[in-house]
VOTIGU-323080 format. One record per atom (N, C-alpha, C): atom name; y, x, z; residue in one letter. Coordinates in pm, whole numbers, always signed. Layout:
BEGIN
   atom       c2       c1       c3   rest
     CA        Y        X        Z      a
...
END
This chain:
BEGIN
   atom       c2       c1       c3   rest
      N     -108      +74       -3      m
     CA      +20       +2      +34      m
      C     +110      +87      +11      m
      N     +225      +49      -70      g
     CA     +322     +135      -77      g
      C     +451      +55      +54      g
      N     +550     +152      +26      k
     CA     +676     +105     +106      k
      C     +730       -5      +32      k
      N     +784      -95     +110      t
     CA     +859     -205      +44      t
      C    +1025     -218     +124      t
      N    +1064     -281       +5      i
     CA    +1229     -303      +60      i
      C    +1237     -424      +27      i
      N    +1310     -513      +99      i
     CA    +1389     -654      +32      i
      C    +1544     -626      +50      i
      N    +1599     -659      -43      v
     CA    +1763     -657      -45      v
      C    +1800     -784      -78      v
      N    +1910     -803      -16      y
     CA    +1981     -946      -72      y
      C    +2079     -976      -63      y
      N    +2169    -1067     -112      w
     CA    +2279    -1106      -84      w
      C    +2247    -1252      -89      w
      N    +2394    -1268      +41      s
     CA    +2378    -1438      +51      s
      C    +2547    -1462      +90      s
      N    +2568    -1571      +31      g
     CA    +2736    -1635      +35      g
      C    +2716    -1722     +153      g
      N    +2622    -1830     +169      t
     CA    +2616    -1949     +267      t
      C    +2511    -1919     +389      t
      N    +2390    -1820     +344      g
     CA    +2314    -1825     +438      g
      C    +2177    -1865     +394      g
      N    +2189    -1932     +248      n
     CA    +2057    -2007     +215      n
      C    +1981    -1880     +161      n
      N    +2007    -1808      +80      t
     CA    +1966    -1679      +33      t
      C    +1905    -1594     +150      t
      N    +1995    -1553     +280      e
     CA    +1968    -1500     +391      e
      C    +1830    -1545     +456      e
      N    +1817    -1705     +493      a
     CA    +1735    -1769     +530      a
      C    +1597    -1726     +441      a
      N    +1580    -1720     +318      m
     CA    +1484    -1676     +224      m
      C    +1435    -1564     +245      m
      N    +1551    -1488     +271      a
     CA    +1523    -1303     +298      a
      C    +1403    -1309     +441      a
      N    +1484    -1373     +528      n
     CA    +1418    -1380     +647      n
      C    +1268    -1423     +641      n
      N    +1241    -1471     +566      a
     CA    +1097    -1541     +533      a
      C    +1030    -1468     +468      a
      N    +1088    -1413     +352      v
     CA    +1050    -1301     +280      v
      C     +969    -1211     +404      v
      N    +1051    -1125     +461      a
     CA    +1028    -1055     +572      a
      C     +906    -1099     +678      a
      N     +919    -1216     +684      e
     CA     +784    -1244     +769      e
      C     +656    -1234     +717      e
      N     +644    -1262     +586      g
     CA     +555    -1226     +499      g
      C     +489    -1072     +441      g
      N     +664     -996     +501      a
     CA     +600     -807     +434      a
      C     +682     -783     +598      a
      N     +584     -786     +681      p
     CA     +668     -737     +815      p
      C     +702     -572     +852      p
      N     +652     -525     +736      d
     CA     +626     -362     +777      d
      C     +782     -293     +679      d
      N     +824     -417     +592      a
     CA     +943     -407     +520      a
      C    +1052     -361     +562      a
      N    +1134     -292     +478      k
     CA    +1301     -305     +522      k
      C    +1365     -389     +525      k
      N    +1430     -467     +568      l
     CA    +1513     -568     +512      l
      C    +1676     -530     +524      l
      N    +1775     -523     +439      v
     CA    +1884     -507     +401      v
      C    +1967     -564     +290      v
      N    +2081     -574     +351      t
     CA    +2211     -675     +235      t
      C    +2200     -518     +145      t
      N    +2246     -586      +10      v
     CA    +2295     -510      -76      v
      C    +2408     -386      -82      v
      N    +2505     -423      +40      s
     CA    +2605     -361      +91      s
      C    +2553     -245     +157      s
      N    +2409     -262     +233      e
     CA    +2377     -176     +332      e
      C    +2299      -60     +269      e
      N    +2250      -91     +132      t
     CA    +2177       +7      +47      t
      C    +2224      +47      -50      t
      N    +2163     +150     -185      s
     CA    +2210     +221     -281      s
      C    +2099     +204     -394      s
      N    +2111     +224     -525      a
     CA    +2042     +223     -630      a
      C    +1885     +320     -580      a
      N    +1995     +454     -535      d
     CA    +1883     +536     -492      d
      C    +1791     +527     -447      d
      N    +1822     +446     -275      e
     CA    +1752     +419     -195      e
      C    +1647     +335     -230      e
      N    +1689     +191     -308      v
     CA    +1584      +98     -325      v
      C    +1467     +163     -445      v
      N    +1499     +287     -500      l
     CA    +1441     +324     -597      l
      C    +1297     +414     -555      l
      N    +1338     +462     -420      s
     CA    +1244     +514     -336      s
      C    +1136     +438     -281      s
      N    +1167     +363     -285      y
     CA    +1032     +195     -261      y
      C     +940     +186     -377      y
      N     +790     +180     -355      d
     CA     +719     +125     -474      d
      C     +762      -14     -496      d
      N     +758      -82     -376      n
     CA     +755     -250     -401      n
      C     +905     -301     -346      n
      N     +972     -362     -441      i
     CA    +1112     -393     -423      i
      C    +1119     -562     -423      i
      N    +1193     -601     -321      i
     CA    +1182     -750     -324      i
      C    +1339     -793     -320      i
      N    +1386     -864     -431      m
     CA    +1535     -875     -405      m
      C    +1536    -1046     -395      m
      N    +1704    -1071     -350      g
     CA    +1724    -1203     -327      g
      C    +1887    -1208     -357      g
      N    +1913    -1326     -458      c
     CA    +2047    -1360     -450      c
      C    +2056    -1480     -496      c
      N    +2147    -1538     -503      p
     CA    +2179    -1658     -527      p
      C    +2216    -1695     -679      p
      N    +2215    -1818     -759      a
     CA    +2290    -1823     -882      a
      C    +2442    -1812     -854      a
      N    +2540    -1746     -898      m
     CA    +2659    -1753     -913      m
      C    +2729    -1803    -1010      m
      N    +2855    -1892    -1061      g
     CA    +2941    -1917    -1142      g
      C    +2837    -1998    -1261      g
      N    +2849    -1924    -1366      a
     CA    +2773    -1994    -1514      a
      C    +2641    -1949    -1476      a
      N    +2566    -1950    -1367      e
     CA    +2443    -1915    -1360      e
      C    +2393    -1733    -1373      e
      N    +2463    -1672    -1313      v
     CA    +2456    -1520    -1310      v
      C    +2454    -1498    -1190      v
      N    +2413    -1359    -1151      l
     CA    +2397    -1262    -1044      l
      C    +2547    -1240    -1003      l
      N    +2526    -1246     -865      e
     CA    +2669    -1217     -774      e
      C    +2706    -1109     -815      e
      N    +2859    -1100     -850      e
     CA    +2916    -1004     -963      e
      C    +2997     -848     -874      e
      N    +2986     -878     -758      d
     CA    +3039     -782     -667      d
      C    +2962     -672     -624      d
      N    +2835     -707     -615      e
     CA    +2741     -625     -524      e
      C    +2630     -631     -600      e
      N    +2571     -746     -597      m
     CA    +2423     -730     -654      m
      C    +2426     -717     -837      m
      N    +2527     -778     -853      e
     CA    +2535     -687    -1006      e
      C    +2517     -544    -1052      e
      N    +2627     -490     -973      p
     CA    +2609     -374     -990      p
      C    +2504     -279     -937      p
      N    +2399     -340     -879      l
     CA    +2306     -288     -814      l
      C    +2199     -312     -943      l
      N    +2194     -384     -991      m
     CA    +2117     -402    -1115      m
      C    +2152     -372    -1200      m
      N    +2245     -300    -1216      v
     CA    +2306     -224    -1357      v
      C    +2241      -83    -1346      v
      N    +2271      -45    -1233      a
     CA    +2216     +103    -1171      a
      C    +2033      +97    -1177      a
      N    +1984       +6    -1155      l
     CA    +1838      -34    -1176      l
      C    +1789      -33    -1309      l
      N    +1866      -85    -1396      d
     CA    +1815     -136    -1527      d
      C    +1750      -24    -1603      d
      N    +1627      -18    -1616      g
     CA    +1569     +108    -1720      g
      C    +1477     +175    -1600      g
      N    +1505     +171    -1457      a
     CA    +1494     +259    -1376      a
      C    +1364     +201    -1307      a
      N    +1311      +78    -1325      l
     CA    +1204      +46    -1232      l
      C    +1071      +22    -1302      l
      N    +1072      +80    -1409      s
     CA     +926     +130    -1456      s
      C     +823     +193    -1332      s
      N     +710     +115    -1347      g
     CA     +611      +88    -1222      g
      C     +611      +95    -1095      g
      N     +740      +25    -1089      k
     CA     +771      -79     -927      k
      C     +727     -208     -959      k
      N     +700     -249     -818      n
     CA     +630     -405     -793      n
      C     +745     -442     -733      n
      N     +799     -578     -838      v
     CA     +903     -665     -817      v
      C     +880     -776     -768      v
      N     +974     -846     -655      g
     CA     +946     -988     -671      g
      C    +1116    -1016     -653      g
      N    +1101    -1148     -681      l
     CA    +1264    -1201     -667      l
      C    +1269    -1347     -595      l
      N    +1379    -1367     -557      f
     CA    +1414    -1488     -485      f
      C    +1555    -1537     -482      f
      N    +1611    -1634     -464      g
     CA    +1709    -1706     -463      g
      C    +1750    -1869     -459      g
      N    +1842    -1883     -428      s
     CA    +1899    -2057     -438      s
      C    +2004    -2075     -568      s
      N    +2031    -2173     -566      y
     CA    +2088    -2239     -665      y
      C    +2165    -2380     -595      y
      N    +2293    -2444     -665      g
     CA    +2298    -2545     -627      g
      C    +2338    -2652     -755      g
      N    +2302    -2565     -880      w
     CA    +2340    -2634     -999      w
      C    +2274    -2575    -1124      w
      N    +2250    -2641    -1232      g
     CA    +2162    -2581    -1345      g
      C    +2028    -2615    -1328      g
      N    +1940    -2534    -1366      d
     CA    +1790    -2567    -1382      d
      C    +1721    -2408    -1333      d
      N    +1801    -2309    -1317      g
     CA    +1716    -2175    -1269      g
      C    +1720    -2084    -1372      g
      N    +1834    -2098    -1457      t
     CA    +1843    -2013    -1569      t
      C    +1868    -1858    -1539      t
      N    +1935    -1859    -1434      w
     CA    +1951    -1713    -1401      w
      C    +1850    -1655    -1303      w
      N    +1781    -1707    -1277      m
     CA    +1647    -1651    -1218      m
      C    +1543    -1611    -1351      m
      N    +1528    -1733    -1437      h
     CA    +1453    -1666    -1536      h
      C    +1478    -1580    -1623      h
      N    +1668    -1552    -1643      d
     CA    +1720    -1425    -1699      d
      C    +1714    -1274    -1620      d
      N    +1717    -1309    -1471      w
     CA    +1688    -1206    -1405      w
      C    +1543    -1136    -1404      w
      N    +1440    -1235    -1368      e
     CA    +1306    -1206    -1432      e
      C    +1293    -1135    -1549      e
      N    +1341    -1154    -1665      d
     CA    +1319    -1093    -1829      d
      C    +1359     -981    -1788      d
      N    +1499     -949    -1728      r
     CA    +1552     -850    -1706      r
      C    +1483     -732    -1661      r
      N    +1422     -793    -1499      v
     CA    +1321     -669    -1429      v
      C    +1217     -615    -1556      v
      N    +1146     -735    -1599      k
     CA    +1032     -706    -1654      k
      C    +1069     -577    -1790      k
      N    +1202     -611    -1869      a
     CA    +1204     -539    -1954      a
      C    +1277     -388    -1906      a
      N    +1310     -380    -1767      s
     CA    +1337     -259    -1714      s
      C    +1180     -160    -1654      s
      N    +1080     -248    -1706      g
     CA     +947     -165    -1686      g
      C     +877     -216    -1560      g
      N     +970     -285    -1466      a
     CA     +866     -362    -1328      a
      C     +766     -440    -1363      a
      N     +682     -441    -1241      n
     CA     +580     -537    -1248      n
      C     +616     -661    -1187      n
      N     +668     -766    -1248      l
     CA     +694     -884    -1137      l
      C     +587     -954    -1119      l
      N     +586     -910     -955      v
     CA     +474     -954     -886      v
      C     +411    -1149     -899      v
      N     +501    -1231     -896      t
     CA     +488    -1358     -907      t
      C     +631    -1395     -952      t
      N     +626    -1545     -986      d
     CA     +770    -1620    -1067      d
      C     +851    -1599     -920      d
      N     +999    -1570     -981      g
     CA    +1073    -1560     -862      g
      C    +1075    -1696     -797      g
      N    +1111    -1683     -665      v
     CA    +1110    -1838     -560      v
      C    +1247    -1909     -572      v
      N    +1284    -2026     -601      m
     CA    +1375    -2049     -584      m
      C    +1394    -2191     -528      m
      N    +1560    -2182     -441      a
     CA    +1568    -2319     -382      a
      C    +1694    -2386     -446      a
      N    +1650    -2495     -432      n
     CA    +1794    -2579     -482      n
      C    +1894    -2603     -368      n
      N    +1971    -2556     -347      e
     CA    +2075    -2545     -203      e
      C    +2005    -2503      -72      e
      N    +1997    -2570      +18      s
     CA    +1928    -2468     +141      s
      C    +1757    -2507     +114      s
      N    +1657    -2395     +162      p
     CA    +1537    -2367     +160      p
      C    +1465    -2457     +271      p
      N    +1426    -2555     +186      d
     CA    +1320    -2648     +239      d
      C    +1204    -2564     +318      d
      N    +1082    -2618     +353      d
     CA     +976    -2585     +414      d
      C     +895    -2505     +338      d
      N     +855    -2594     +215      d
     CA     +783    -2548     +133      d
      C     +834    -2418      +74      d
      N     +974    -2429      +39      v
     CA    +1040    -2278       +0      v
      C    +1034    -2165      +78      v
      N    +1033    -2186     +205      l
     CA    +1009    -2081     +299      l
      C     +868    -2046     +313      l
      N     +793    -2135     +305      a
     CA     +651    -2060     +300      a
      C     +628    -2007     +177      a
      N     +644    -2054      +67      q
     CA     +661    -1967      -77      q
      C     +712    -1805      -42      q
      N     +823    -1835      +15      c
     CA     +894    -1708      +48      c
      C     +804    -1586     +141      c
      N     +743    -1670     +243      v
     CA     +661    -1575     +294      v
      C     +542    -1511     +201      v
      N     +483    -1616     +135      e
     CA     +360    -1552      +51      e
      C     +430    -1458      -79      e
      N     +523    -1454     -117      l
     CA     +615    -1383     -210      l
      C     +620    -1226     -113      l
      N     +665    -1265      +23      g
     CA     +671    -1098      +66      g
      C     +504    -1034     +108      g
      N     +422    -1180     +129      k
     CA     +290    -1077     +163      k
      C     +237    -1026      +11      k
      N     +246    -1097     -105      a
     CA     +217    -1082     -230      a
      C     +275     -897     -257      a
      N     +365     -885     -269      v
     CA     +432     -756     -289      v
      C     +409     -644     -209      v
      N     +427     -709      -90      a
     CA     +390     -564      +21      a
      C     +248     -565      +30      a
      N     +162     -645       -3      s
     CA      +35     -579      -16      s
      C      -31     -502     -127      s
      N      +67     -472     -231      l
     CA      +27     -377     -356      l
      C      +57     -217     -313      l
END
């Protein structure tokens, strides 16, 4: 099993609640916000789980998460990646675009991204725990 990091950005607390549930499933993982880490640190892990809500026209948060993703683009080859986040409108396009982006960067996307419409319910939180288990077990 490789080392696991969980990196997230949360504005309202919904994605933070999801991150905490992911960490329940991956208790040995390092849990940090985007502002507490760097691309170099993230890339030092074999297993990377990232969380971010949909913003604007279904895009990643632009001041912290998007710059991290720009730094990770093309550098995720051989990494096991999981994604999660919440949204308040649209149909999850931001998550599908994010999944395509990490796969194009060479990552092994372990599962489909876990999405919550607004606040995560018990079912979504259970999916987050399973996401943590799935990625951290690799």
